[in-house]
MIPA-904367 format. One line per field, with one value per residue (C-alpha): residue number from 1; residue in one letter; chain; x, y, z. Coordinates in Angstrom, 3 decimals, always signed. Layout:
<rs>
num: [NUM; ...]
residu: [A; ...]
chaine: [A; ...]
xx: [X; ...]
yy: [Y; ...]
zz: [Z; ...]
</rs>
This chain:
<rs>
num: [1; 2; 3; 4; 5; 6; 7; 8; 9; 10; 11; 12; 13; 14; 15; 16; 17; 18; 19; 20; 21; 22; 23; 24; 25; 26; 27; 28; 29; 30; 31; 32; 33; 34; 35; 36; 37; 38; 39; 40; 41; 42; 43; 44; 45; 46; 47; 48; 49; 50; 51; 52; 53; 54; 55; 56; 57; 58; 59; 60; 61; 62; 63; 64; 65; 66; 67; 68; 69; 70; 71; 72; 73; 74; 75; 76; 77; 78; 79; 80; 81; 82; 83; 84; 85; 86; 87; 88; 89; 90; 91; 92; 93; 94; 95; 96; 97; 98; 99; 100; 101; 102; 103; 104; 105; 106; 107; 108; 109; 110; 111; 112; 113; 114; 115; 116; 117; 118; 119; 120; 121; 122; 123; 124; 125; 126; 127; 128; 129; 130; 131; 132; 133; 134; 135; 136; 137; 138; 139; 140; 141; 142; 143; 144; 145; 146; 147; 148; 149; 150; 151; 152; 153; 154; 155; 156; 157; 158; 159; 160; 161; 162; 163; 164; 165; 166; 167; 168; 169; 170; 171; 172; 173; 174; 175; 176; 177; 178; 179; 180; 181; 182; 183; 184; 185; 186; 187; 188; 189; 190; 191; 192; 193; 194; 195; 196; 197; 198; 199; 200; 201; 202; 203; 204; 205; 206; 207; 208; 209; 210; 211; 212; 213; 214; 215; 216; 217; 218; 219; 220; 221; 222; 223; 224; 225; 226; 227; 228; 229; 230; 231; 232; 233; 234; 235; 236; 237; 238; 239; 240; 241; 242; 243; 244; 245; 246; 247; 248; 249; 250; 251; 252; 253; 254; 255; 256; 257; 258; 259; 260; 261; 262; 263; 264; 265; 266; 267; 268; 269; 270; 271; 272; 273; 274; 275; 276; 277; 278; 279; 280; 281; 282; 283; 284; 285; 286; 287; 288; 289; 290; 291; 292; 293; 294; 295; 296; 297; 298; 299; 300; 301; 302; 303; 304; 305; 306; 307; 308; 309; 310; 311; 312; 313; 314; 315; 316; 317; 318; 319; 320; 321; 322; 323; 324; 325; 326; 327; 328; 329; 330; 331; 332; 333; 334; 335; 336; 337; 338; 339; 340; 341; 342; 343; 344; 345; 346; 347; 348; 349; 350; 351; 352; 353; 354; 355; 356; 357; 358; 359; 360; 361; 362; 363; 364; 365; 366; 367; 368; 369; 370; 371; 372; 373; 374; 375; 376; 377; 378; 379; 380; 381; 382; 383; 384; 385; 386; 387; 388; 389; 390; 391; 392; 393; 394; 395; 396; 397; 398; 399; 400; 401; 402; 403; 404; 405; 406; 407; 408; 409; 410; 411; 412; 413; 414; 415; 416; 417; 418; 419; 420; 421; 422; 423; 424; 425; 426; 427; 428; 429; 430; 431; 432; 433; 434; 435; 436; 437; 438; 439; 440; 441; 442; 443; 444; 445; 446; 447; 448; 449; 450; 451; 452; 453; 454; 455; 456; 457; 458; 459; 460; 461; 462; 463; 464; 465; 466; 467; 468; 469; 470; 471; 472; 473; 474; 475; 476; 477; 478; 479; 480; 481; 482; 483; 484]
residu: [M; R; F; L; R; Q; S; L; I; G; V; F; L; A; S; L; M; L; A; L; L; I; V; A; A; Q; M; I; T; G; A; V; Q; E; V; M; T; R; D; N; K; P; P; Q; A; R; E; R; V; F; A; V; T; V; Q; K; A; E; P; Q; T; A; T; P; Y; L; E; A; F; G; E; V; Q; S; R; R; R; L; E; L; R; A; A; L; G; G; R; V; I; G; L; A; E; N; F; E; D; G; G; V; V; R; T; G; E; V; L; V; E; L; D; P; A; D; A; Q; A; A; L; D; R; A; R; S; D; L; L; D; A; Q; F; E; E; R; D; A; E; R; A; L; L; L; A; Q; D; E; L; K; A; A; E; S; Q; S; D; L; R; E; R; A; L; Q; R; Q; K; D; L; L; D; R; G; V; G; A; T; A; S; V; E; E; A; E; L; A; A; A; S; A; R; Q; T; V; L; S; R; R; I; A; L; A; Q; A; E; S; R; V; D; Q; A; T; T; L; L; A; R; A; R; I; A; L; E; S; A; E; R; D; L; E; D; M; T; I; R; A; R; F; D; G; T; L; T; G; V; T; L; V; E; G; R; L; V; T; A; N; E; K; L; A; E; L; V; D; P; F; A; L; E; V; A; F; R; V; S; T; A; Q; Y; V; R; L; L; D; D; Q; G; K; L; I; P; A; P; V; T; I; S; L; E; V; T; G; T; D; L; S; A; T; G; R; I; S; R; D; S; G; S; A; G; E; G; Q; T; G; R; L; I; Y; A; R; L; D; A; A; P; G; F; K; P; G; D; F; V; T; V; S; V; E; E; Q; P; L; D; N; V; V; R; L; P; S; S; V; L; D; A; Q; G; T; V; L; V; L; G; D; D; D; R; L; E; T; L; P; V; E; L; V; R; R; Q; G; D; E; V; L; L; R; G; A; G; L; E; G; R; E; V; V; V; G; R; T; P; L; L; G; S; G; V; R; V; R; P; V; R; I; E; D; S; A; A; V; E; P; D; M; V; E; L; T; D; E; H; R; A; R; L; V; A; Q; V; E; A; S; D; S; M; S; Q; D; A; K; T; R; V; L; A; Q; L; S; E; A; K; V; P; S; S; L; L; R; R; L; E; N; R; A; G; G]
chaine: [A; A; A; A; A; A; A; A; A; A; A; A; A; A; A; A; A; A; A; A; A; A; A; A; A; A; A; A; A; A; A; A; A; A; A; A; A; A; A; A; A; A; A; A; A; A; A; A; A; A; A; A; A; A; A; A; A; A; A; A; A; A; A; A; A; A; A; A; A; A; A; A; A; A; A; A; A; A; A; A; A; A; A; A; A; A; A; A; A; A; A; A; A; A; A; A; A; A; A; A; A; A; A; A; A; A; A; A; A; A; A; A; A; A; A; A; A; A; A; A; A; A; A; A; A; A; A; A; A; A; A; A; A; A; A; A; A; A; A; A; A; A; A; A; A; A; A; A; A; A; A; A; A; A; A; A; A; A; A; A; A; A; A; A; A; A; A; A; A; A; A; A; A; A; A; A; A; A; A; A; A; A; A; A; A; A; A; A; A; A; A; A; A; A; A; A; A; A; A; A; A; A; A; A; A; A; A; A; A; A; A; A; A; A; A; A; A; A; A; A; A; A; A; A; A; A; A; A; A; A; A; A; A; A; A; A; A; A; A; A; A; A; A; A; A; A; A; A; A; A; A; A; A; A; A; A; A; A; A; A; A; A; A; A; A; A; A; A; A; A; A; A; A; A; A; A; A; A; A; A; A; A; A; A; A; A; A; A; A; A; A; A; A; A; A; A; A; A; A; A; A; A; A; A; A; A; A; A; A; A; A; A; A; A; A; A; A; A; A; A; A; A; A; A; A; A; A; A; A; A; A; A; A; A; A; A; A; A; A; A; A; A; A; A; A; A; A; A; A; A; A; A; A; A; A; A; A; A; A; A; A; A; A; A; A; A; A; A; A; A; A; A; A; A; A; A; A; A; A; A; A; A; A; A; A; A; A; A; A; A; A; A; A; A; A; A; A; A; A; A; A; A; A; A; A; A; A; A; A; A; A; A; A; A; A; A; A; A; A; A; A; A; A; A; A; A; A; A; A; A; A; A; A; A; A; A; A; A; A; A; A; A; A; A; A; A; A; A; A; A; A; A; A; A; A; A; A; A; A; A; A; A; A; A; A; A; A; A; A; A; A; A; A; A; A; A; A; A; A; A; A; A; A; A]
xx: [+8.420; +8.787; +12.405; +13.057; +11.304; +13.344; +16.525; +15.758; +15.054; +18.337; +20.183; +18.588; +19.366; +22.948; +23.279; +21.878; +24.307; +27.225; +26.219; +25.885; +29.328; +30.788; +29.166; +30.530; +33.972; +33.893; +32.758; +35.522; +38.108; +36.863; +37.037; +40.525; +41.720; +40.105; +41.800; +45.185; +44.882; +43.352; +45.357; +46.322; +46.339; +43.631; +40.587; +40.593; +38.186; +35.518; +34.846; +31.435; +29.322; +26.465; +23.492; +22.981; +20.563; +22.201; +20.855; +22.543; +23.490; +22.204; +22.627; +19.618; +18.110; +16.092; +13.673; +14.041; +11.359; +11.247; +8.579; +7.327; +4.270; +2.175; -1.006; -3.650; -4.418; -6.746; -5.151; -8.237; -9.425; -11.432; -12.158; -15.702; -15.462; -17.811; -16.602; -18.887; -20.629; -24.328; -27.002; -27.482; -30.965; -30.507; -28.391; -28.346; -29.901; -26.570; -24.659; -23.328; -20.213; -19.803; -22.440; -21.864; -22.370; -22.270; -20.680; -22.638; -24.915; -26.038; -24.610; -24.992; -27.322; -26.660; -29.156; -28.759; -30.658; -27.744; -25.836; -29.022; -29.368; -25.688; -26.276; -29.208; -27.194; -24.396; -26.877; -28.313; -24.795; -24.160; -27.255; -26.020; -22.543; -24.043; -26.245; -23.255; -21.237; -24.026; -24.429; -20.589; -20.562; -23.471; -21.602; -18.526; -20.369; -21.809; -18.531; -17.019; -19.845; -19.400; -15.642; -16.351; -18.787; -16.330; -13.561; -15.940; -16.829; -13.106; -12.325; -15.032; -13.605; -10.150; -11.395; -13.327; -10.172; -8.221; -10.834; -10.751; -6.816; -7.028; -9.654; -7.427; -4.362; -6.376; -7.342; -10.990; -11.270; -11.166; -8.734; -11.639; -13.133; -9.833; -9.473; -12.975; -12.423; -9.221; -11.129; -13.850; -11.147; -9.433; -12.865; -13.385; -9.976; -10.785; -14.013; -12.255; -9.875; -12.840; -14.538; -11.184; -11.124; -14.799; -13.915; -11.020; -13.350; -15.876; -13.186; -12.168; -15.605; -15.948; -12.875; -14.161; -17.509; -15.680; -13.622; -16.913; -18.676; -15.745; -15.863; -19.566; -19.126; -16.408; -18.643; -21.583; -19.381; -18.233; -21.787; -22.794; -19.919; -20.910; -24.435; -23.252; -20.903; -23.902; -24.558; -21.887; -21.806; -19.791; -16.877; -16.475; -17.995; -16.840; -17.595; -18.043; -15.974; -15.475; -19.067; -19.998; -22.707; -26.350; -29.149; -29.766; -26.174; -24.472; -21.175; -18.298; -16.319; -13.662; -15.014; -14.438; -17.712; -16.628; -14.137; -14.839; -12.570; -12.561; -12.557; -11.362; -8.289; -6.174; -2.420; -0.362; +2.443; +5.261; +8.713; +11.761; +15.423; +17.931; +19.638; +16.450; +15.524; +18.936; +17.965; +14.857; +16.832; +17.981; +21.220; +20.237; +19.264; +15.486; +13.005; +11.818; +7.998; +8.363; +5.281; +3.952; +1.275; -0.433; -2.373; -4.658; -5.312; -8.782; -10.847; -12.214; -10.380; -7.343; -7.652; -4.844; -4.290; -1.614; -0.113; +3.161; +5.495; +4.582; +6.850; +8.810; +8.603; +10.674; +12.332; +13.063; +10.821; +11.500; +12.779; +12.294; +14.834; +14.793; +12.592; +8.808; +7.559; +4.077; +2.633; -0.540; -2.981; -5.034; -8.569; -8.465; -11.965; -12.369; -9.684; -10.401; -8.137; -6.415; -5.925; -2.609; -1.263; +1.784; +3.527; +5.636; +7.895; +9.564; +13.151; +15.285; +16.248; +19.558; +21.662; +23.818; +22.564; +21.828; +18.559; +18.913; +17.378; +18.688; +19.911; +22.878; +24.651; +26.555; +27.572; +30.862; +29.327; +30.403; +28.427; +29.403; +29.710; +30.146; +33.731; +35.593; +34.924; +31.693; +33.750; +32.576; +34.333; +33.945; +33.254; +32.990; +30.075; +28.497; +25.084; +23.268; +19.734; +17.595; +14.033; +12.070; +13.446; +15.655; +18.851; +20.407; +24.109; +26.999; +30.443; +33.491; +33.176; +29.582; +27.974; +27.041; +28.171; +25.998; +25.291; +24.476; +20.933; +20.441; +23.910; +24.610; +27.557; +28.648; +29.324; +32.516; +35.177; +36.578; +33.734; +32.550; +28.812; +26.148; +24.328; +20.514; +19.706; +16.411; +14.608; +15.268; +11.521; +9.895; +6.594; +3.657; +0.940; -2.381; -4.947; -7.798; -7.612; -10.104; -11.023; -12.105; -15.464; -13.807; -11.567; -14.466; -16.721; -13.830; -13.348; -17.042; -17.251; -14.283; -15.939; -19.242; -17.622; -15.369; -16.268; -13.929; -15.669; -18.680; -21.751; -21.210; -17.682; -18.998; -21.626; -18.987; -16.534; -19.139; -20.267; -16.681; -16.177; -19.417; -17.874; -16.117; -12.627; -11.612; -9.032; -5.712; -5.230; -8.463; -7.502; -4.163; -5.588; -8.129; -5.509; -3.186; -5.950; -6.674; -2.945; -2.678]
yy: [-100.779; -100.600; -101.391; -98.823; -96.146; -96.840; -96.738; -93.340; -91.991; -93.300; -91.681; -88.372; -88.265; -89.311; -86.412; -83.996; -85.102; -84.789; -81.225; -80.287; -81.694; -79.624; -76.440; -77.105; -77.682; -74.397; -72.486; -73.974; -73.231; -69.564; -69.104; -70.486; -68.245; -65.204; -65.906; -66.470; -63.108; -60.919; -57.790; -57.826; -53.967; -52.676; -51.006; -47.120; -45.420; -43.229; -39.694; -39.282; -36.335; -34.856; -33.145; -29.768; -26.844; -23.531; -20.033; -17.061; -14.134; -10.871; -7.632; -5.512; -2.949; -4.674; -3.317; -5.483; -5.774; -6.830; -8.617; -8.291; -8.912; -5.922; -4.994; -2.687; +0.336; +3.229; +6.752; +8.211; +6.707; +8.321; +6.892; +7.729; +8.499; +9.948; +13.334; +13.217; +10.424; +9.732; +7.261; +6.358; +7.443; +7.164; +5.307; +5.745; +3.080; +2.227; +2.273; -1.298; -3.085; -2.528; +0.334; +3.017; +6.599; +9.942; +13.209; +15.020; +12.043; +11.746; +8.481; +8.549; +10.594; +10.778; +12.019; +15.913; +16.721; +17.473; +19.262; +21.284; +22.303; +23.352; +25.429; +27.097; +28.022; +29.412; +31.628; +32.765; +33.503; +35.401; +37.636; +38.320; +39.255; +41.540; +43.250; +43.697; +45.216; +47.859; +48.504; +48.945; +51.298; +53.471; +53.542; +54.783; +57.548; +58.704; +58.483; +60.694; +63.204; +63.226; +63.830; +66.777; +68.266; +67.860; +69.520; +72.402; +72.735; +72.665; +75.353; +77.552; +76.876; +77.846; +81.015; +81.910; +81.251; +83.663; +86.397; +86.034; +86.350; +89.445; +91.036; +90.297; +91.897; +95.067; +95.106; +94.676; +90.940; +88.696; +86.001; +83.753; +84.071; +83.081; +80.006; +79.015; +79.405; +77.292; +74.576; +74.575; +74.338; +71.442; +69.580; +70.241; +68.698; +65.782; +65.336; +65.354; +62.770; +60.539; +61.000; +59.890; +56.812; +56.050; +56.575; +54.115; +51.644; +52.052; +51.638; +48.374; +47.231; +47.808; +45.708; +42.910; +43.107; +42.806; +39.767; +38.105; +38.695; +37.026; +34.083; +33.728; +33.782; +31.086; +29.035; +29.464; +28.354; +25.394; +24.388; +24.734; +22.507; +19.897; +19.896; +19.587; +16.695; +14.759; +14.213; +12.372; +12.951; +11.525; +13.699; +12.145; +9.376; +6.073; +2.612; +1.658; -0.962; -2.230; -1.243; -2.637; -0.089; -0.628; +1.712; +2.351; +1.785; +4.128; +5.245; +6.905; +9.873; +9.165; +5.678; +4.306; +3.568; +2.630; +3.407; +5.185; +4.379; +5.657; +2.582; +4.583; +6.219; +3.108; +2.477; -0.465; -0.836; -3.378; -3.980; -4.547; -5.264; -2.512; -3.573; -3.481; -0.102; +1.353; +0.127; +2.363; +5.600; +8.181; +9.922; +12.494; +9.655; +10.229; +7.673; +7.356; +7.178; +3.770; +2.044; -0.820; -3.570; -5.390; -8.653; -10.770; -14.371; -15.408; -18.386; -17.692; -14.483; -12.471; -8.895; -6.479; -2.811; -0.262; +2.620; +4.420; +4.719; +7.882; +7.689; +5.477; +5.175; +7.647; +4.877; +1.120; +0.303; -1.353; -4.862; -4.671; -4.805; -3.257; -0.371; +0.066; +1.712; +3.056; +3.175; +5.213; +3.085; +4.176; +2.855; -0.573; -2.078; -5.197; -4.429; -3.703; -2.456; -5.335; -7.379; -9.264; -8.809; -9.508; -6.333; -6.008; -2.955; -1.808; -0.805; +1.491; +0.138; -1.657; -1.315; -3.882; -7.006; -10.553; -12.248; -15.966; -18.822; -19.170; -22.749; -21.431; -20.066; -22.206; -21.472; -20.099; -17.484; -19.072; -20.115; -22.633; -21.231; -23.118; -22.748; -23.996; -27.515; -27.538; -27.867; -26.109; -23.224; -21.808; -17.931; -15.915; -13.523; -10.993; -11.652; -8.433; -9.443; -12.569; -12.393; -15.477; -18.343; -15.908; -14.070; -10.810; -11.180; -9.162; -10.449; -9.779; -11.852; -12.934; -10.902; -12.985; -16.331; -19.412; -20.326; -23.823; -23.914; -26.654; -27.574; -31.035; -32.477; -34.312; -31.049; -29.012; -27.136; -28.942; -31.443; -31.844; -31.347; -31.438; -27.961; -27.773; -24.220; -22.708; -19.493; -16.739; -16.342; -18.787; -20.485; -18.552; -20.627; -20.213; -18.092; -20.477; -24.263; -26.897; -29.511; -33.173; -34.253; -36.350; -33.544; -31.093; -33.370; -33.878; -30.084; -29.514; -32.206; -30.645; -27.174; -28.458; -30.382; -27.370; -25.945; -22.987; -21.412; -19.101; -19.829; -16.733; -18.001; -21.474; -20.136; -17.946; -20.840; -23.266; -20.788; -20.621; -24.358; -24.696; -22.890; -24.590; -23.089; -22.424; -19.839; -21.437; -19.470; -20.810; -24.435; -24.063; -22.724; -25.517; -28.202; -26.650; -26.719; -30.432; -31.208; -32.085]
zz: [-54.832; -51.129; -51.209; -53.932; -51.951; -48.850; -50.799; -52.224; -48.815; -47.598; -50.415; -49.720; -46.047; -46.816; -49.231; -46.741; -43.992; -46.399; -47.330; -43.676; -42.912; -45.864; -44.443; -40.981; -42.263; -44.223; -41.058; -38.917; -41.582; -41.849; -38.083; -37.869; -40.675; -39.111; -35.708; -37.424; -39.405; -36.504; -35.500; -31.732; -31.448; -28.955; -30.656; -30.841; -28.531; -30.231; -28.973; -27.457; -28.925; -26.850; -28.309; -26.555; -27.054; -27.890; -27.886; -29.407; -27.018; -28.335; -26.343; -25.645; -23.393; -20.817; -18.285; -15.100; -12.530; -8.886; -7.225; -3.564; -1.449; -0.132; +1.536; -0.025; +2.207; +1.913; +1.917; +3.466; +6.757; +9.508; +12.949; +14.177; +17.817; +20.387; +21.508; +24.456; +26.354; +25.976; +24.892; +21.281; +20.166; +16.351; +13.710; +9.894; +7.824; +6.376; +9.654; +9.319; +8.342; +4.631; +4.503; +1.965; +3.158; +1.499; +2.670; +5.308; +6.115; +9.683; +11.011; +14.793; +17.067; +20.812; +23.393; +23.267; +26.488; +28.695; +25.834; +25.137; +28.761; +28.941; +25.788; +27.323; +30.560; +28.382; +26.472; +29.852; +31.120; +27.959; +28.500; +32.074; +30.816; +28.143; +30.938; +33.227; +30.345; +29.667; +33.374; +33.770; +30.693; +32.144; +35.589; +33.822; +32.060; +35.502; +37.185; +34.441; +34.823; +38.580; +38.136; +35.872; +38.372; +41.237; +39.188; +38.373; +42.096; +43.019; +40.577; +42.115; +45.465; +44.431; +42.837; +46.089; +48.049; +45.848; +46.230; +50.029; +49.918; +47.668; +50.087; +52.995; +51.165; +50.586; +54.248; +53.787; +54.377; +57.477; +58.348; +59.301; +55.848; +54.216; +56.430; +55.662; +52.003; +52.268; +54.043; +51.295; +48.580; +50.322; +50.654; +46.976; +46.120; +48.180; +46.380; +43.031; +44.271; +45.364; +41.972; +40.322; +42.425; +41.608; +37.831; +38.027; +39.714; +37.017; +34.300; +36.015; +36.189; +32.441; +31.801; +33.980; +32.131; +28.793; +30.100; +31.458; +28.173; +26.242; +28.596; +28.153; +24.478; +24.622; +26.837; +24.435; +21.469; +23.433; +24.331; +20.699; +19.678; +22.315; +21.064; +17.439; +18.499; +19.690; +15.988; +14.100; +10.301; +7.457; +6.403; +2.917; +0.778; +1.904; +3.406; +7.034; +8.747; +12.136; +13.303; +16.817; +17.759; +18.251; +19.153; +22.830; +23.808; +26.351; +24.923; +26.588; +25.568; +22.802; +22.382; +18.828; +17.098; +13.625; +10.883; +7.623; +4.697; +1.092; -1.139; -4.111; -2.712; -2.486; -2.181; -1.640; +0.971; +0.327; +1.698; -0.318; +0.565; +0.857; -2.391; -4.169; -2.673; -4.010; -7.543; -7.284; -6.617; -9.189; -9.577; -6.830; -4.426; -4.710; -5.040; -8.688; -9.472; -11.007; -12.385; -10.321; -11.126; -8.317; -8.773; -6.670; -7.863; -7.025; -8.293; -11.678; -12.532; -11.806; -10.355; -11.360; -11.050; -11.937; -10.065; -9.299; -6.341; -4.362; -1.216; +1.240; +4.952; +7.089; +9.015; +8.635; +11.347; +14.837; +14.290; +10.549; +7.631; +4.217; +3.192; +3.251; -0.014; -0.771; -4.290; -5.045; -7.305; -10.140; -10.700; -8.738; -9.029; -6.848; -4.403; -0.721; +2.042; +3.653; +0.511; +0.372; -3.148; -5.421; -6.416; -9.531; -9.863; -13.038; -12.402; -14.579; -17.931; -18.312; -21.421; -23.213; -21.398; -22.563; -21.594; -21.309; -19.411; -15.836; -16.599; -18.596; -15.415; -12.980; -9.417; -10.371; -12.639; -15.972; -19.080; -21.736; -25.288; -28.477; -29.939; -32.954; -34.121; -32.030; -28.794; -25.631; -24.003; -20.477; -20.440; -17.207; -17.113; -14.700; -13.284; -13.448; -12.466; -11.995; -13.573; -12.597; -14.883; -16.795; -16.020; -17.378; -18.045; -19.204; -20.157; -22.273; -25.571; -24.757; -27.657; -30.575; -28.993; -28.833; -25.228; -23.964; -22.497; -19.766; -18.557; -17.127; -15.196; -18.393; -20.154; -19.698; -21.469; -24.478; -24.882; -28.400; -28.906; -31.599; -31.286; -31.592; -32.253; -31.016; -31.660; -29.149; -28.497; -26.315; -27.167; -25.803; -24.011; -25.785; -23.964; -24.629; -24.379; -25.746; -23.336; -23.774; -22.489; -19.654; -18.625; -18.573; -16.564; -13.949; -13.668; -13.180; -10.576; -8.771; -8.740; -7.592; -4.759; -3.552; -0.060; -0.296; -3.224; -2.862; -4.833; -7.052; -7.787; -8.573; -10.894; -12.808; -13.150; -14.303; -16.909; -18.133; -18.127; -20.336; -23.133; -26.090; -24.904; -21.393; -20.362; -19.697; -16.470; -15.108; -16.181; -14.435; -11.121; -11.026; -11.716; -9.083; -6.447; -7.341; -7.006; -10.624]
</rs>
């Protein structure tokens, strides 16, 4: 049995080896035949086809905007200055930095003792001037009466002289009597002349008294104003800033005590280039009242307000370029004078422009469009405006063409592509985002560890993070602060 088993194994192994030899011979024969029948011509190169994203160019009327940085200012500002020097004896309860005051409210009281004494002296001088005026008027009346009396006496003397001359002509008078009458008449004329001089002096005294009275009244009004200036009042409703005054301090004339600003009459001042300024002019060269939007990004929320352009600066400014433009704001809660904000200005609408991503345009001002047989063609276009990550274009033959979005150095004219068409409208980021527990815990820890945020801001942000969905704008700001 043992011999028979070993013989069978040997026969099996020999059969297996013979089968392997036959398979090897067939493989060698097939390889030799393939080499003998192979074509010696080089292989044909296959054209490479790229997949590209294309977007259809559709003309539209677009309203471009320009962005700039500006500073919020108050259109109503008042410097509180001391008209006269003196010691501060009283301050309003709200006379502090950030204090809110009302129109007519007493803000600062200076010691009025000297001003009151000057006012009393001015009133006394006015009484003296009034007495002098009355005395001068009485003296004028007396001088007029004396002149009338002197003129009457002179008339009598003249008539007496005439009678003596008549008597002398008839031969009944004496020459001595005529001479005596002539001397009396001359004396009477001299008296009239003296009374006229006295009347002129009285009239001059009246004029001087009138001038003195006017000066006394001016001095009285000035003293009253000085006394009133010892009390500083609010001219309008507003907020105080730059307060450095304390009670008991001795201030000098024209010293700045504080500044009163109106927090509700706000405007924004921003500088644009000359080219941007020209785009804000109408056909007559006047500045258009274009709508503006200002924004201030703060932790937890975004402040924004709207307004319109009101005017521009009269000059470019020393050492400055471009133009300084002012825009009057509507209701702007949360904004304060001095805030540095981002300003977005709507320009005049542009007709027949194509809005596309900025990646479609190269440095030579051309775009790649899809041609026949899915091959690319170069088309020159005119760049009308850049708007962030988008461009507004015009060009002959651009309307209705499919433009390549996201050009690469491998793409060029004549290249065959496989177009991937997208919708014209981009996907909009959701306003609210749902967070995982780990992500929420990481953001909460970041807010609690922040040293730049106030306690109120932390409370507000933590309250928003505790909700089921978080605003995407808040999430984006927190991740940017963390460097994520």
